[in-house]
N, C-alpha and C positions, 0 to 999 in steps of 0.2 A: 544738017551736019552740026555736030557739037561745036566745031570751030566758029560757026556763025553765032551761036549763043555767047561764046567767050568774047568774040570781037564786039558784039553789041553791048555786052556788059562793060567791057573796057572803054568803049566810047562814052558811056554814061559816066564812068569814073573820071575820065579826062574832062568832060564837060563841067562836072561839079568842081573839079580841081582848078580849072582855068577861070570859071565864072565866080566861084565862091571861096575857094581856097581849101587847103588840107584840113583845116579845122572843122569843115562840114562833111568830112568823110569819117565813117566809123567802121573799122574792120572787126566784125564779130564772127568771123569765119572759123576761128580757132587756128588759123594758119598765118596770123599776122606777123609773127617773127620779129626780126629787127636786125640791126647791124651796129653793134656796140663797140667798134674798134676804138682804140686810143690813138692819140697823135703819134706816139712812139712806134706804133705798128706800121705806119704808112711807108716808112723807108725800107721795110722788109717784105714788101708785097711783090717783088719780082720773082720769077718762076722758081729758081733753084734755092735761093736763100730763104724765101718765104716758105717753100715746101719743107725744107729742112727744119726751120725754126718752129713753125706753127704745127707741123705734124707731130712733133715731140710733145708740145704743149697739149694738143688735143688727145694724144694717147694717154698722157698722165691724168688729165681731168676726166676723160672719157672712161678710163678704167675705174676711176672712183665713182662715176655716175652710174655705170652699168655693172660694176663689180666683176670685171673680167681681168684676164692677164694680158690682153692685147686689144687695142681699140684703134680703128682706122676710119677715115672719113671719105664719104662719097658725095657726089653732087646732088643726089636725092636718095631717099629711102628706096625708091624703085630701083635705082642703080645698084645699091647694095644687094638687093634681092636678085636682080638680074645677074650680077657678078657671081653670086653664090651658086645659082643654078647652072650658069655656064661653066663654072669650075667643077661642080660635082657631077653634072650630067646624069642625074638619077633616071632610072627607068620609070619610076612613079613618084609623083608628088601628092601627098595626102594632106589636105588642109582642114584642120579642125578649128572651129571658131564658135563663139557664143551665140552668134546670130548671123544668118545669111542676108545678103551675099558677101563673099569675100572680096578683098581688094583685087581689082583686075590685073594688077602688076604681076601677081603670082601665077595666075593662069597664063598670061601672055608670055612670061619668061619660060614657063614650062613648055609651051608650044615650040619655042625656038630650039629646044634640044629633043623634041619629039617625045617628051615624057608624058605618060598618062597622068591626067590631072583629075582629082576628085576632091570635092569639098562638102562638108556637112557640119551641122551643129549637134550631131549625135555621136557619142563616143564609139558607137558600133562601126563607124567608118574606119576606125583604126585596125579592124580585123583584116583590112586589105594590105597592111604594111608587111613588107619583107625586108630582109637584110640589105642594107645599102640604099634603101629608099629615103626620100627626104620627107620628114614630117614637119609641116609648118603649123604652128599654133599661134592664133591671133589673141593677144592679151586684151585688147580693147578695139572694138570695131570702128568703122568709119563714123558711125552714129554714137560712139562712146558707150556702147554696151560692154560692160566689164565681165570678163570670164569668171566663172565660179572657181574659187581656189581649190576646192576638193577635186573638181573635174580637171583643172589644170595639172594638178599633181598626178592624177590618174593617167592623163594623156602622156605625160613625160615618162611615167613608169612603164606604160605599154610600149612606147617608142624605144626605150632602152632595152626592154625585154626582147623586142624584135630586131634589135641592132640597127635601127634607123638612125639617121643623122637628124637632130632636132634643132630647128630654127624657129625662134619666137619673133613674130612680127609685132613689136611693141612700139609702134610708131608714136602714139600718144600714151600708150599703156605703161611705158617705163616710168612715167610720172603719175598718170591717173591712178594706177594700181597702188601706188604708195599712199594715196588718200584713203584707201580701203585696207591699209595695213597688210598688203600682200608683199612678199619678198621679191627681190629682183629675179628675173628669169634665169640667169646663170646660177644663182644660188639654189634654185629649184631643180637644177640638173640639166638645163638645156645646153646644147653644144655651142649655139650661136644666138645672138640677139641683135636686132636692128631697131633703131629708133630714129625719129625725125627731129631735126634741130630747130624747126620753126613751129612745132606743135607744143603749146603750153610752155614755151620758153622763148627768150628774146634772141634767137639766132636766125641766120639766113636759111633759105631752103637748102637742106642738106640731109645726109644720113650718116649715122654712126653705126658701125658693125663691131661687135665685141665678142670675144670668146676666151676660153681657157686654154684651148689648143693653139698655141702661138703659130705653129707651122701652118695649120689650116687657115687661120685668119690671113696670114701672109700670102698664101696661094690665091685666096679670093681677091685680095687687094691687088696682086700682080695681074690677075685677069682684068680687074677694073682699069689698071694703068694701060693695058693693051688696047682697050676699047674707049679710052678717054672718059671713063665714068668716075674718076676720082675727083675729090674736091680740090679746087685750085686755091692758091695762096690767099686771095681776098676772102673767099668763103671760109677757109681754114681759120683766118684771123677772127672772123665774125663768130665762128663756132666756138673757138677758144674762149672769147670774151663772154659768150652766152653761157657756157658751162661755168665759167668763173663767177658770173653774176646770178646764176640760177638760185632761186629762193623757194624752198618748199613751204616756208612760212607764208609767203605771199600767195602761193597756190592754195594753201589751206584756207586763206581768207576768201578766195574766189569760191571754193567749195562750200563754205558757210553761206556766202551770199546766194549761191545757187539753191541751197536748201530753203532759203527764206523767201525767194521771189514769189509773188502771188500770181499763180497761173490760172486762177478760177475763170478768168475772162476768156481764155482760149481752151476750149473743151478737149481739143485733140493733143494738146501739148503734153509731152512726157519729160520729166525732169532728168537731167544728166548730171554728171559730177561737176561740170563747170557751166551749166546753163540749162537749155531745154531744146527739144527737137519735136517737130511735127512730121510724122511719116505718112499719115493717111487722113484725108478729110472727106473723100468719097470712095465708094467701093470700086468703081471702075478704074483700073490701073492706069490706062492712058489719060483719062480725064484728071485723075489725081496728080499725075506727073505734070500735066499742063497747068493745073491750078497752082501747085506749089512753085513752079517756075515763074508763073506770072506774078505771084505774090512776092517772090524774091526780086524781080525786076522793079516792081512798084516800091518795095522797101528801099531799093537803091536809088531810084529816081526821085522819090518824094522825101526820103529821110536820110539818104546818104549812107545807108547801112549795107555793108558788103557781106555776102554769104557764099558758101561753096555752091549752093544751088544755082547761083548766077555765074560765078566766076571759076568754079572748079574744073579740073582737068577732065578730059573725056573718060567716062567710066566711073567718075566719082559719085558718091551718094547723091541721090536726087531729093533726099529729105531736106526739109527746111530747118537748119540747125543754127541756134544762136549760142555763141560761146562768150563768156564773160571774162576770159583770162587775158584779153588784150588790154593794153594801156588805153585804147580808145573807149573800152567799156567803162572805164573809170569816169569818163566825161558824160555818161548818160545815166539817168536814174532808172531804177527798175520799172517804175510806172511808165516812163517814156518808151522804154524798149517794148514792154508788153502792149502798150497802146499802139505803137507803130506796127507791130506784128499783127495785132487784131485788125487794124484798119486795112492792112495789106491783104490779109486773107479774105476780109469782107469784100474788098474790091475784086479780088481774083475770082471768088465764088460767083459774084454777080456777073462778071464778064466771061466766066468760064462755064456758064450754064449750071452753076451750083444752086443749092437750095438756101443759101444764106448761112450766116454763122449764128 
């Protein structure tokens, strides 16, 4: 069970934390987030005052961040997607993305309303769209594969032509795509966009949903309220301060660092916008998954490096991804990161019946 993996990883985190201290942990998962509230925020964290005050702040800065007319916050991106699908109750959900597989939250939410779910990285899948269907487009995948802008625009064009509702899952893409000079999803013509507030920004785990149809966004938010999926005041405060402190300039520096990191030592590594990823070291799928997971646990145990492979939610990508966008990454040199990953893969390959690196 995946919960066993998560518990095992959490136990290692606690062991390092208690025996060595926080300074010996390095969250390179890309989900490191943060909680940047100010002292003045603390007196406003009760249920109704906090919701009133911080929801308005999040709406203001979220609309600026995502370029929409209304922005609301959920306790996770998954919650925003779930609320959207529960509200719309589409007969079909067609998911177009640059690389398979899609995030499991979309498929799982679709099953709750008995919607037919299809996903592909080929535009031909959009031939299945009918009026009233939900078209989900992923801007940047779990492994930070970025959508081609021409294909993005074509998918939106087809979706509009077929009168589908268009939701862009821009969890990290709302920021990553800016590094490639791509416009915000709503400016490209999407109806709705959702992004994560702990991916490549210093916010708590949460989700922002924005759109230009204010009534539609409000209906989705109301559904979230009914099922307890909305962000609570402490999270709202953290999201507000994260939006306030977001720096594209800092992210561009990470982008430049990722371009320059020397990956020659790790022959399977593929560069991403904010780091690198290892997807396959052996051809056998089961062995590959076991080796990458073992490497992730060795990285955590020996070097204190946290990855999604070890700590990610059930269904998260099993690739071994290193992200340089966290504050922790600033405390490690490129050489130390590469050497740690190399050592961990070498160990995992030897102990996982591999052929060596």
